[in-house]
C-alpha positions in Angstrom: 5.9 5.2 15.5 9.7 4.4 14.0 12.3 6.9 14.5 10.2 9.5 12.3 7.5 8.9 9.5 10.1 9.7 6.9 12.1 6.4 8.0 8.8 4.8 8.3 8.2 5.5 4.7 11.5 4.5 3.3 11.4 1.2 5.2 8.1 0.4 3.9 9.0 1.3 0.3 12.1 -1.1 0.6 9.8 -3.5 2.0 7.9 -3.3 -0.8 11.0 -3.9 -3.0 12.2 -6.5 -1.1 14.9 -5.1 0.2 16.6 -3.5 3.3 15.9 0.3 3.9 19.8 1.1 3.6 19.3 -0.4 0.0 17.1 1.7 -0.9 19.1 4.2 -3.5 16.5 6.4 -4.6 16.6 10.1 -2.5 13.2 10.6 -1.2 13.9 14.2 -1.0 14.3 14.4 -4.8 10.5 13.4 -4.9 8.9 14.9 -2.1 9.7 17.4 0.6 10.4 15.1 3.6 9.6 18.1 5.8 6.3 18.0 4.7 5.9 14.3 6.1 7.3 15.5 9.3 4.9 18.5 9.7 1.9 16.5 8.7 2.5 13.7 10.8 2.9 16.5 13.9 -0.8 17.0 13.5 -2.3 14.3 15.2 -5.7 15.8 15.5 -6.1 16.4 11.7 -7.2 14.1 9.0 -5.0 14.2 5.8 -3.6 11.8 3.2 -0.6 12.4 1.2 0.3 10.8 -2.0 3.5 11.0 -4.0 5.0 9.5 -6.9 8.7 7.9 -6.9 10.1 6.1 -10.4 7.9 2.9 -10.4 6.1 3.3 -7.2 3.6 5.4 -5.8 3.1 6.0 -2.2 0.4 7.2 0.1 0.7 8.4 3.6 -2.2 8.9 5.8 -3.1 10.6 9.2 -4.2 7.2 10.7 -0.8 6.1 10.0 -1.1 3.7 6.9 1.7 3.6 4.3 0.8 2.2 1.3 3.4 1.4 -1.7 1.3 0.8 -5.0 -1.9 0.1 -2.9 -0.7 -2.3 -1.0 -0.5 -2.0 3.0 3.4 -1.8 4.1 3.6 -0.2 7.2 1.9 1.5 10.4 3.8 4.6 11.5 1.6 6.0 13.8 
């Protein structure tokens, strides 16, 4: 995992857009509670899937470490 699953989600979204993470200008916390991502990621024995929408993107994060952006695998956070 990178610095945190939230950082990995931002990196995955940026990768899908072909930009650097620091160029990603959509405030993630306006669309999803980023603490919820952290909390879910801390439950390493539970199976879960979190999906949310951003403008022009659908994002799915799973307990087995996948980050999907618009259905395409972009990153593994775990």
